[in-house]
Structure formats: structure tokens, C-alpha cells
N, CA, C and O atoms as a Tripos MOL2 file, in Angstrom:
@<TRIPOS>MOLECULE
protein
  240   239    60     0     0
PROTEIN
NO_CHARGES

@<TRIPOS>ATOM
      1 N           3.4490  -12.5390   24.3420 N.3       1 UNK1
      2 CA          2.0940  -12.1000   24.0950 C.3       1 UNK1
      3 C           1.6070  -12.7970   22.8220 C.2       1 UNK1
      4 O           2.3090  -12.8390   21.8120 O.2       1 UNK1
      5 N           0.3960  -13.3390   22.8920 N.am      2 UNK2
      6 CA         -0.1730  -14.0550   21.7540 C.3       2 UNK2
      7 C          -0.8480  -13.1280   20.7500 C.2       2 UNK2
      8 O          -1.0410  -11.9400   21.0100 O.2       2 UNK2
      9 N          -1.2020  -13.6910   19.6010 N.am      3 UNK3
     10 CA         -1.8390  -12.9110   18.5330 C.3       3 UNK3
     11 C          -3.1910  -12.3660   18.9630 C.2       3 UNK3
     12 O          -3.5030  -11.2030   18.7050 O.2       3 UNK3
     13 N          -3.9930  -13.1940   19.6140 N.am      4 UNK4
     14 CA         -5.3160  -12.7500   20.0340 C.3       4 UNK4
     15 C          -5.2150  -11.6600   21.0840 C.2       4 UNK4
     16 O          -5.9620  -10.6840   21.0310 O.2       4 UNK4
     17 N          -4.3170  -11.8050   22.0280 N.am      5 UNK5
     18 CA         -4.1250  -10.7890   23.0690 C.3       5 UNK5
     19 C          -3.7120   -9.4620   22.4500 C.2       5 UNK5
     20 O          -4.2320   -8.4120   22.8270 O.2       5 UNK5
     21 N          -2.7890   -9.5010   21.5130 N.am      6 UNK6
     22 CA         -2.3530   -8.2860   20.8360 C.3       6 UNK6
     23 C          -3.5030   -7.6500   20.0640 C.2       6 UNK6
     24 O          -3.7000   -6.4360   20.1210 O.2       6 UNK6
     25 N          -4.2610   -8.4730   19.3420 N.am      7 UNK7
     26 CA         -5.4020   -7.9570   18.5780 C.3       7 UNK7
     27 C          -6.4320   -7.3190   19.5060 C.2       7 UNK7
     28 O          -6.9950   -6.2780   19.1680 O.2       7 UNK7
     29 N          -6.6900   -7.9190   20.6700 N.am      8 UNK8
     30 CA         -7.6390   -7.3530   21.6300 C.3       8 UNK8
     31 C          -7.1500   -6.0180   22.1800 C.2       8 UNK8
     32 O          -7.9460   -5.0960   22.3570 O.2       8 UNK8
     33 N          -5.8770   -5.9050   22.4470 N.am      9 UNK9
     34 CA         -5.3220   -4.6400   22.9380 C.3       9 UNK9
     35 C          -5.4910   -3.5290   21.9050 C.2       9 UNK9
     36 O          -5.8580   -2.4050   22.2490 O.2       9 UNK9
     37 N          -5.2250   -3.8430   20.6560 N.am     10 UNK10
     38 CA         -5.4020   -2.8520   19.5870 C.3      10 UNK10
     39 C          -6.8760   -2.5020   19.4410 C.2      10 UNK10
     40 O          -7.2260   -1.3280   19.3190 O.2      10 UNK10
     41 N          -7.7430   -3.5110   19.4520 N.am     11 UNK11
     42 CA         -9.1810   -3.3210   19.2880 C.3      11 UNK11
     43 C          -9.7510   -2.4070   20.3690 C.2      11 UNK11
     44 O         -10.6260   -1.5880   20.0890 O.2      11 UNK11
     45 N          -9.2650   -2.5390   21.5970 N.am     12 UNK12
     46 CA         -9.7940   -1.7770   22.7340 C.3      12 UNK12
     47 C          -9.1040   -0.4290   22.9460 C.2      12 UNK12
     48 O          -9.5550    0.3630   23.7730 O.2      12 UNK12
     49 N          -8.0360   -0.1590   22.2290 N.am     13 UNK13
     50 CA         -7.2750    1.0760   22.4090 C.3      13 UNK13
     51 C          -8.1260    2.2940   22.0430 C.2      13 UNK13
     52 O          -8.7590    2.3120   20.9870 O.2      13 UNK13
     53 N          -8.1460    3.3110   22.9110 N.am     14 UNK14
     54 CA         -8.9870    4.4920   22.6840 C.3      14 UNK14
     55 C          -8.6000    5.2410   21.4110 C.2      14 UNK14
     56 O          -9.4540    5.8680   20.7840 O.2      14 UNK14
     57 N          -7.3420    5.1840   21.0260 N.am     15 UNK15
     58 CA         -6.9170    5.8630   19.7940 C.3      15 UNK15
     59 C          -7.5110    5.1860   18.5660 C.2      15 UNK15
     60 O          -7.8060    5.8430   17.5670 O.2      15 UNK15
     61 N          -7.6810    3.8890   18.6440 N.am     16 UNK16
     62 CA         -8.3090    3.1520   17.5430 C.3      16 UNK16
     63 C          -9.8010    3.4510   17.5230 C.2      16 UNK16
     64 O         -10.3760    3.6780   16.4590 O.2      16 UNK16
     65 N         -10.4350    3.4510   18.7000 N.am     17 UNK17
     66 CA        -11.8700    3.7230   18.7840 C.3      17 UNK17
     67 C         -12.2220    5.0640   18.1740 C.2      17 UNK17
     68 O         -13.2810    5.2080   17.5640 O.2      17 UNK17
     69 N         -11.3470    6.0510   18.3300 N.am     18 UNK18
     70 CA        -11.5950    7.3870   17.7900 C.3      18 UNK18
     71 C         -11.5460    7.4170   16.2650 C.2      18 UNK18
     72 O         -12.1310    8.3110   15.6520 O.2      18 UNK18
     73 N         -10.8800    6.4820   15.6550 N.am     19 UNK19
     74 CA        -10.6800    6.4800   14.2060 C.3      19 UNK19
     75 C         -11.7950    5.7800   13.4290 C.2      19 UNK19
     76 O         -11.9210    5.9630   12.2180 O.2      19 UNK19
     77 N         -12.5960    4.9850   14.1210 N.am     20 UNK20
     78 CA        -13.6020    4.1840   13.4300 C.3      20 UNK20
     79 C         -14.9740    4.3830   14.0510 C.2      20 UNK20
     80 O         -15.1230    4.3900   15.2730 O.2      20 UNK20
     81 N         -15.9700    4.5430   13.1970 N.am     21 UNK21
     82 CA        -17.3470    4.6770   13.6590 C.3      21 UNK21
     83 C         -17.8760    3.3380   14.1770 C.2      21 UNK21
     84 O         -18.5970    3.2900   15.1730 O.2      21 UNK21
     85 N         -17.5110    2.2580   13.4930 N.am     22 UNK22
     86 CA        -17.9700    0.9280   13.8700 C.3      22 UNK22
     87 C         -16.7790   -0.0260   13.8860 C.2      22 UNK22
     88 O         -15.8360    0.1230   13.1090 O.2      22 UNK22
     89 N         -16.8390   -1.0060   14.7840 N.am     23 UNK23
     90 CA        -15.8110   -2.0430   14.8540 C.3      23 UNK23
     91 C         -16.5060   -3.3830   15.0360 C.2      23 UNK23
     92 O         -17.6120   -3.4520   15.5740 O.2      23 UNK23
     93 N         -15.8560   -4.4350   14.5880 N.am     24 UNK24
     94 CA        -16.4090   -5.7790   14.7560 C.3      24 UNK24
     95 C         -15.3060   -6.7220   15.2090 C.2      24 UNK24
     96 O         -14.1750   -6.6630   14.7270 O.2      24 UNK24
     97 N         -15.6580   -7.5850   16.1390 N.am     25 UNK25
     98 CA        -14.7270   -8.6220   16.5980 C.3      25 UNK25
     99 C         -15.3000   -9.9530   16.1470 C.2      25 UNK25
    100 O         -16.3730  -10.3540   16.5980 O.2      25 UNK25
    101 N         -14.5980  -10.6350   15.2690 N.am     26 UNK26
    102 CA        -15.0560  -11.9420   14.7920 C.3      26 UNK26
    103 C         -13.9190  -12.9430   14.9210 C.2      26 UNK26
    104 O         -12.7440  -12.5780   14.8750 O.2      26 UNK26
    105 N         -14.2790  -14.1920   15.0810 N.am     27 UNK27
    106 CA        -13.2920  -15.2640   15.1620 C.3      27 UNK27
    107 C         -13.0730  -15.8410   13.7690 C.2      27 UNK27
    108 O         -14.0330  -16.1300   13.0540 O.2      27 UNK27
    109 N         -11.8300  -16.0060   13.3930 N.am     28 UNK28
    110 CA        -11.4800  -16.5520   12.0860 C.3      28 UNK28
    111 C         -10.9290  -17.9540   12.3040 C.2      28 UNK28
    112 O         -10.0080  -18.1670   13.0930 O.2      28 UNK28
    113 N         -11.5170  -18.9030   11.5830 N.am     29 UNK29
    114 CA        -11.0960  -20.2970   11.7230 C.3      29 UNK29
    115 C         -10.0840  -20.6540   10.6370 C.2      29 UNK29
    116 O          -9.7860  -19.8490    9.7550 O.2      29 UNK29
    117 N          -9.5760  -21.8500   10.7190 N.am     30 UNK30
    118 CA         -8.6090  -22.3460    9.7380 C.3      30 UNK30
    119 C          -9.2070  -22.4450    8.3360 C.2      30 UNK30
    120 O          -8.4740  -22.3830    7.3490 O.2      30 UNK30
    121 N         -10.5320  -22.5980    8.2360 N.am     31 UNK31
    122 CA        -11.1560  -22.8200    6.9270 C.3      31 UNK31
    123 C         -11.1120  -21.5840    6.0310 C.2      31 UNK31
    124 O         -11.1820  -21.7060    4.8080 O.2      31 UNK31
    125 N         -10.9960  -20.3970    6.6260 N.am     32 UNK32
    126 CA        -10.9190  -19.1590    5.8500 C.3      32 UNK32
    127 C         -12.0690  -19.0120    4.8580 C.2      32 UNK32
    128 O         -11.8560  -18.6080    3.7150 O.2      32 UNK32
    129 N         -13.2840  -19.3370    5.2880 N.am     33 UNK33
    130 CA        -14.4760  -19.2020    4.4580 C.3      33 UNK33
    131 C         -14.8470  -17.7210    4.4020 C.2      33 UNK33
    132 O         -15.3950  -17.1790    5.3610 O.2      33 UNK33
    133 N         -14.5480  -17.0690    3.2810 N.am     34 UNK34
    134 CA        -14.7300  -15.6310    3.1510 C.3      34 UNK34
    135 C         -16.1940  -15.2190    3.2690 C.2      34 UNK34
    136 O         -16.4970  -14.1700    3.8370 O.2      34 UNK34
    137 N         -17.1030  -16.0330    2.7370 N.am     35 UNK35
    138 CA        -18.5310  -15.7220    2.8390 C.3      35 UNK35
    139 C         -18.9660  -15.7600    4.2960 C.2      35 UNK35
    140 O         -19.6390  -14.8420    4.7640 O.2      35 UNK35
    141 N         -18.5940  -16.8050    5.0150 N.am     36 UNK36
    142 CA        -18.9790  -16.9290    6.4230 C.3      36 UNK36
    143 C         -18.3610  -15.8070    7.2610 C.2      36 UNK36
    144 O         -19.0210  -15.2700    8.1510 O.2      36 UNK36
    145 N         -17.1180  -15.4520    6.9920 N.am     37 UNK37
    146 CA        -16.4570  -14.3620    7.7050 C.3      37 UNK37
    147 C         -17.1870  -13.0410    7.4610 C.2      37 UNK37
    148 O         -17.4300  -12.2790    8.3970 O.2      37 UNK37
    149 N         -17.5360  -12.7750    6.2030 N.am     38 UNK38
    150 CA        -18.2620  -11.5480    5.8730 C.3      38 UNK38
    151 C         -19.6240  -11.5360    6.5520 C.2      38 UNK38
    152 O         -20.0490  -10.5000    7.0620 O.2      38 UNK38
    153 N         -20.3120  -12.6700    6.5650 N.am     39 UNK39
    154 CA        -21.6020  -12.7650    7.2520 C.3      39 UNK39
    155 C         -21.4450  -12.4660    8.7400 C.2      39 UNK39
    156 O         -22.2700  -11.7560    9.3130 O.2      39 UNK39
    157 N         -20.4150  -12.9880    9.3670 N.am     40 UNK40
    158 CA        -20.1850  -12.7520   10.7960 C.3      40 UNK40
    159 C         -19.9740  -11.2740   11.0870 C.2      40 UNK40
    160 O         -20.4920  -10.7460   12.0720 O.2      40 UNK40
    161 N         -19.2150  -10.6130   10.2300 N.am     41 UNK41
    162 CA        -18.9800   -9.1770   10.4150 C.3      41 UNK41
    163 C         -20.2900   -8.4150   10.2820 C.2      41 UNK41
    164 O         -20.5960   -7.5610   11.1140 O.2      41 UNK41
    165 N         -21.0650   -8.7130    9.2470 N.am     42 UNK42
    166 CA        -22.3410   -8.0210    9.0390 C.3      42 UNK42
    167 C         -23.3110   -8.2750   10.1830 C.2      42 UNK42
    168 O         -24.0060   -7.3580   10.6200 O.2      42 UNK42
    169 N         -23.3650   -9.5080   10.6710 N.am     43 UNK43
    170 CA        -24.2660   -9.8480   11.7690 C.3      43 UNK43
    171 C         -23.9040   -9.1020   13.0470 C.2      43 UNK43
    172 O         -24.7800   -8.8270   13.8670 O.2      43 UNK43
    173 N         -22.6480   -8.7740   13.2270 N.am     44 UNK44
    174 CA        -22.2640   -8.0350   14.4280 C.3      44 UNK44
    175 C         -22.7400   -6.5870   14.3740 C.2      44 UNK44
    176 O         -22.8050   -5.9200   15.4070 O.2      44 UNK44
    177 N         -23.0730   -6.0920   13.1790 N.am     45 UNK45
    178 CA        -23.5420   -4.7170   13.0180 C.3      45 UNK45
    179 C         -25.0540   -4.5960   12.9350 C.2      45 UNK45
    180 O         -25.5860   -3.4890   13.0230 O.2      45 UNK45
    181 N         -25.7500   -5.6950   12.7670 N.am     46 UNK46
    182 CA        -27.2010   -5.6360   12.6170 C.3      46 UNK46
    183 C         -27.8420   -6.7680   13.3910 C.2      46 UNK46
    184 O         -27.2120   -7.7840   13.6830 O.2      46 UNK46
    185 N         -29.1140   -6.5700   13.7190 N.am     47 UNK47
    186 CA        -29.8050   -7.5810   14.5130 C.3      47 UNK47
    187 C         -30.2400   -8.7770   13.6720 C.2      47 UNK47
    188 O         -30.3010   -9.8950   14.1840 O.2      47 UNK47
    189 N         -30.5450   -8.5630   12.3900 N.am     48 UNK48
    190 CA        -30.9550   -9.6840   11.5480 C.3      48 UNK48
    191 C         -29.7320  -10.3010   10.8770 C.2      48 UNK48
    192 O         -28.7640   -9.6090   10.5630 O.2      48 UNK48
    193 N         -29.7920  -11.5820   10.6670 N.am     49 UNK49
    194 CA        -28.6620  -12.3060   10.0860 C.3      49 UNK49
    195 C         -28.5340  -12.0000    8.5990 C.2      49 UNK49
    196 O         -29.5320  -11.7700    7.9150 O.2      49 UNK49
    197 N         -27.3270  -12.0000    8.1160 N.am     50 UNK50
    198 CA        -27.0670  -11.8420    6.6870 C.3      50 UNK50
    199 C         -27.2920  -13.1990    6.0350 C.2      50 UNK50
    200 O         -26.5430  -14.1440    6.2850 O.2      50 UNK50
    201 N         -28.3210  -13.2970    5.2020 N.am     51 UNK51
    202 CA        -28.7250  -14.5890    4.6510 C.3      51 UNK51
    203 C         -28.0420  -14.9520    3.3420 C.2      51 UNK51
    204 O         -27.9860  -16.1290    2.9890 O.2      51 UNK51
    205 N         -27.5300  -13.9860    2.6270 N.am     52 UNK52
    206 CA        -26.9820  -14.2480    1.3060 C.3      52 UNK52
    207 C         -25.7170  -15.0980    1.3780 C.2      52 UNK52
    208 O         -24.9250  -14.9890    2.3140 O.2      52 UNK52
    209 N         -25.5500  -15.9370    0.3750 N.am     53 UNK53
    210 CA        -24.3270  -16.7270    0.2230 C.3      53 UNK53
    211 C         -23.4360  -16.1300   -0.8600 C.2      53 UNK53
    212 O         -22.3550  -16.6510   -1.1320 O.2      53 UNK53
    213 N         -23.8900  -15.0310   -1.4840 N.am     54 UNK54
    214 CA        -23.1570  -14.3790   -2.5720 C.3      54 UNK54
    215 C         -22.2440  -13.3080   -1.9810 C.2      54 UNK54
    216 O         -22.7210  -12.2970   -1.4660 O.2      54 UNK54
    217 N         -20.9320  -13.5290   -2.0560 N.am     55 UNK55
    218 CA        -19.9710  -12.6120   -1.4500 C.3      55 UNK55
    219 C         -20.0950  -11.2060   -2.0230 C.2      55 UNK55
    220 O         -19.9530  -10.2310   -1.2850 O.2      55 UNK55
    221 N         -20.3540  -11.0790   -3.3120 N.am     56 UNK56
    222 CA        -20.4840   -9.7570   -3.9350 C.3      56 UNK56
    223 C         -21.6550   -8.9820   -3.3250 C.2      56 UNK56
    224 O         -21.5390   -7.7820   -3.0760 O.2      56 UNK56
    225 N         -22.7630   -9.6480   -3.0860 N.am     57 UNK57
    226 CA        -23.9240   -9.0060   -2.4560 C.3      57 UNK57
    227 C         -23.6030   -8.6480   -1.0130 C.2      57 UNK57
    228 O         -23.9710   -7.5660   -0.5550 O.2      57 UNK57
    229 N         -22.9350   -9.5190   -0.2950 N.am     58 UNK58
    230 CA        -22.5970   -9.2640    1.1030 C.3      58 UNK58
    231 C         -21.6760   -8.0630    1.2590 C.2      58 UNK58
    232 O         -21.7580   -7.3540    2.2620 O.2      58 UNK58
    233 N         -20.8100   -7.8240    0.2980 N.am     59 UNK59
    234 CA        -19.8420   -6.7440    0.4040 C.3      59 UNK59
    235 C         -20.4290   -5.3810    0.0780 C.2      59 UNK59
    236 O         -19.7530   -4.3740    0.2910 O.2      59 UNK59
    237 N         -21.6370   -5.3010   -0.4220 N.am     60 UNK60
    238 CA        -22.2510   -4.0160   -0.7780 C.3      60 UNK60
    239 C         -22.7000   -3.2490    0.4110 C.2      60 UNK60
    240 O         -23.2360   -2.1500    0.2710 O.2      60 UNK60
@<TRIPOS>BOND
     1     1     2 1
     2     2     3 1
     3     3     4 2
     4     3     5 am
     5     5     6 1
     6     6     7 1
     7     7     8 2
     8     7     9 am
     9     9    10 1
    10    10    11 1
    11    11    12 2
    12    11    13 am
    13    13    14 1
    14    14    15 1
    15    15    16 2
    16    15    17 am
    17    17    18 1
    18    18    19 1
    19    19    20 2
    20    19    21 am
    21    21    22 1
    22    22    23 1
    23    23    24 2
    24    23    25 am
    25    25    26 1
    26    26    27 1
    27    27    28 2
    28    27    29 am
    29    29    30 1
    30    30    31 1
    31    31    32 2
    32    31    33 am
    33    33    34 1
    34    34    35 1
    35    35    36 2
    36    35    37 am
    37    37    38 1
    38    38    39 1
    39    39    40 2
    40    39    41 am
    41    41    42 1
    42    42    43 1
    43    43    44 2
    44    43    45 am
    45    45    46 1
    46    46    47 1
    47    47    48 2
    48    47    49 am
    49    49    50 1
    50    50    51 1
    51    51    52 2
    52    51    53 am
    53    53    54 1
    54    54    55 1
    55    55    56 2
    56    55    57 am
    57    57    58 1
    58    58    59 1
    59    59    60 2
    60    59    61 am
    61    61    62 1
    62    62    63 1
    63    63    64 2
    64    63    65 am
    65    65    66 1
    66    66    67 1
    67    67    68 2
    68    67    69 am
    69    69    70 1
    70    70    71 1
    71    71    72 2
    72    71    73 am
    73    73    74 1
    74    74    75 1
    75    75    76 2
    76    75    77 am
    77    77    78 1
    78    78    79 1
    79    79    80 2
    80    79    81 am
    81    81    82 1
    82    82    83 1
    83    83    84 2
    84    83    85 am
    85    85    86 1
    86    86    87 1
    87    87    88 2
    88    87    89 am
    89    89    90 1
    90    90    91 1
    91    91    92 2
    92    91    93 am
    93    93    94 1
    94    94    95 1
    95    95    96 2
    96    95    97 am
    97    97    98 1
    98    98    99 1
    99    99   100 2
   100    99   101 am
   101   101   102 1
   102   102   103 1
   103   103   104 2
   104   103   105 am
   105   105   106 1
   106   106   107 1
   107   107   108 2
   108   107   109 am
   109   109   110 1
   110   110   111 1
   111   111   112 2
   112   111   113 am
   113   113   114 1
   114   114   115 1
   115   115   116 2
   116   115   117 am
   117   117   118 1
   118   118   119 1
   119   119   120 2
   120   119   121 am
   121   121   122 1
   122   122   123 1
   123   123   124 2
   124   123   125 am
   125   125   126 1
   126   126   127 1
   127   127   128 2
   128   127   129 am
   129   129   130 1
   130   130   131 1
   131   131   132 2
   132   131   133 am
   133   133   134 1
   134   134   135 1
   135   135   136 2
   136   135   137 am
   137   137   138 1
   138   138   139 1
   139   139   140 2
   140   139   141 am
   141   141   142 1
   142   142   143 1
   143   143   144 2
   144   143   145 am
   145   145   146 1
   146   146   147 1
   147   147   148 2
   148   147   149 am
   149   149   150 1
   150   150   151 1
   151   151   152 2
   152   151   153 am
   153   153   154 1
   154   154   155 1
   155   155   156 2
   156   155   157 am
   157   157   158 1
   158   158   159 1
   159   159   160 2
   160   159   161 am
   161   161   162 1
   162   162   163 1
   163   163   164 2
   164   163   165 am
   165   165   166 1
   166   166   167 1
   167   167   168 2
   168   167   169 am
   169   169   170 1
   170   170   171 1
   171   171   172 2
   172   171   173 am
   173   173   174 1
   174   174   175 1
   175   175   176 2
   176   175   177 am
   177   177   178 1
   178   178   179 1
   179   179   180 2
   180   179   181 am
   181   181   182 1
   182   182   183 1
   183   183   184 2
   184   183   185 am
   185   185   186 1
   186   186   187 1
   187   187   188 2
   188   187   189 am
   189   189   190 1
   190   190   191 1
   191   191   192 2
   192   191   193 am
   193   193   194 1
   194   194   195 1
   195   195   196 2
   196   195   197 am
   197   197   198 1
   198   198   199 1
   199   199   200 2
   200   199   201 am
   201   201   202 1
   202   202   203 1
   203   203   204 2
   204   203   205 am
   205   205   206 1
   206   206   207 1
   207   207   208 2
   208   207   209 am
   209   209   210 1
   210   210   211 1
   211   211   212 2
   212   211   213 am
   213   213   214 1
   214   214   215 1
   215   215   216 2
   216   215   217 am
   217   217   218 1
   218   218   219 1
   219   219   220 2
   220   219   221 am
   221   221   222 1
   222   222   223 1
   223   223   224 2
   224   223   225 am
   225   225   226 1
   226   226   227 1
   227   227   228 2
   228   227   229 am
   229   229   230 1
   230   230   231 1
   231   231   232 2
   232   231   233 am
   233   233   234 1
   234   234   235 1
   235   235   236 2
   236   235   237 am
   237   237   238 1
   238   238   239 1
   239   239   240 2
@<TRIPOS>SUBSTRUCTURE
     1 UNK1         2 RESIDUE 1 A UNK
     2 UNK2         6 RESIDUE 1 A UNK
     3 UNK3        10 RESIDUE 1 A UNK
     4 UNK4        14 RESIDUE 1 A UNK
     5 UNK5        18 RESIDUE 1 A UNK
     6 UNK6        22 RESIDUE 1 A UNK
     7 UNK7        26 RESIDUE 1 A UNK
     8 UNK8        30 RESIDUE 1 A UNK
     9 UNK9        34 RESIDUE 1 A UNK
    10 UNK10       38 RESIDUE 1 A UNK
    11 UNK11       42 RESIDUE 1 A UNK
    12 UNK12       46 RESIDUE 1 A UNK
    13 UNK13       50 RESIDUE 1 A UNK
    14 UNK14       54 RESIDUE 1 A UNK
    15 UNK15       58 RESIDUE 1 A UNK
    16 UNK16       62 RESIDUE 1 A UNK
    17 UNK17       66 RESIDUE 1 A UNK
    18 UNK18       70 RESIDUE 1 A UNK
    19 UNK19       74 RESIDUE 1 A UNK
    20 UNK20       78 RESIDUE 1 A UNK
    21 UNK21       82 RESIDUE 1 A UNK
    22 UNK22       86 RESIDUE 1 A UNK
    23 UNK23       90 RESIDUE 1 A UNK
    24 UNK24       94 RESIDUE 1 A UNK
    25 UNK25       98 RESIDUE 1 A UNK
    26 UNK26      102 RESIDUE 1 A UNK
    27 UNK27      106 RESIDUE 1 A UNK
    28 UNK28      110 RESIDUE 1 A UNK
    29 UNK29      114 RESIDUE 1 A UNK
    30 UNK30      118 RESIDUE 1 A UNK
    31 UNK31      122 RESIDUE 1 A UNK
    32 UNK32      126 RESIDUE 1 A UNK
    33 UNK33      130 RESIDUE 1 A UNK
    34 UNK34      134 RESIDUE 1 A UNK
    35 UNK35      138 RESIDUE 1 A UNK
    36 UNK36      142 RESIDUE 1 A UNK
    37 UNK37      146 RESIDUE 1 A UNK
    38 UNK38      150 RESIDUE 1 A UNK
    39 UNK39      154 RESIDUE 1 A UNK
    40 UNK40      158 RESIDUE 1 A UNK
    41 UNK41      162 RESIDUE 1 A UNK
    42 UNK42      166 RESIDUE 1 A UNK
    43 UNK43      170 RESIDUE 1 A UNK
    44 UNK44      174 RESIDUE 1 A UNK
    45 UNK45      178 RESIDUE 1 A UNK
    46 UNK46      182 RESIDUE 1 A UNK
    47 UNK47      186 RESIDUE 1 A UNK
    48 UNK48      190 RESIDUE 1 A UNK
    49 UNK49      194 RESIDUE 1 A UNK
    50 UNK50      198 RESIDUE 1 A UNK
    51 UNK51      202 RESIDUE 1 A UNK
    52 UNK52      206 RESIDUE 1 A UNK
    53 UNK53      210 RESIDUE 1 A UNK
    54 UNK54      214 RESIDUE 1 A UNK
    55 UNK55      218 RESIDUE 1 A UNK
    56 UNK56      222 RESIDUE 1 A UNK
    57 UNK57      226 RESIDUE 1 A UNK
    58 UNK58      230 RESIDUE 1 A UNK
    59 UNK59      234 RESIDUE 1 A UNK
    60 UNK60      238 RESIDUE 1 A UNK
């Protein structure tokens, strides 16, 4: 079983769903750009894109 398959099984598990109000599925690339990753997570929760490039602002 691969890493992505395992992560998807955990993500879809009903016991996990009960523990969290919101969940996000994002793809992480080799570049590990923390700002871009944070933007992707925020965009999955809202209809408008997260425009800031400041990680501290994005994390608020």
C-alpha cells in the first residue's frame, strides 16, 4: 500500500470525520513551499483565493 492510498483511507475514515469540523486534501510537491501549501489549504476552505504571500498572515 502506498503513502497516498494510506492517507486517503485515513482521510475518508468515519472515525476521523467525527473528530474534525473541517478537513482539507492538498497535494504536497518536492519543493515544500510552505506559503503555497498554506494557501492551498485555505483555498480549499473558502471560495476566494488566499492572496497573501506572508506566511504569518496566512496562518491567522
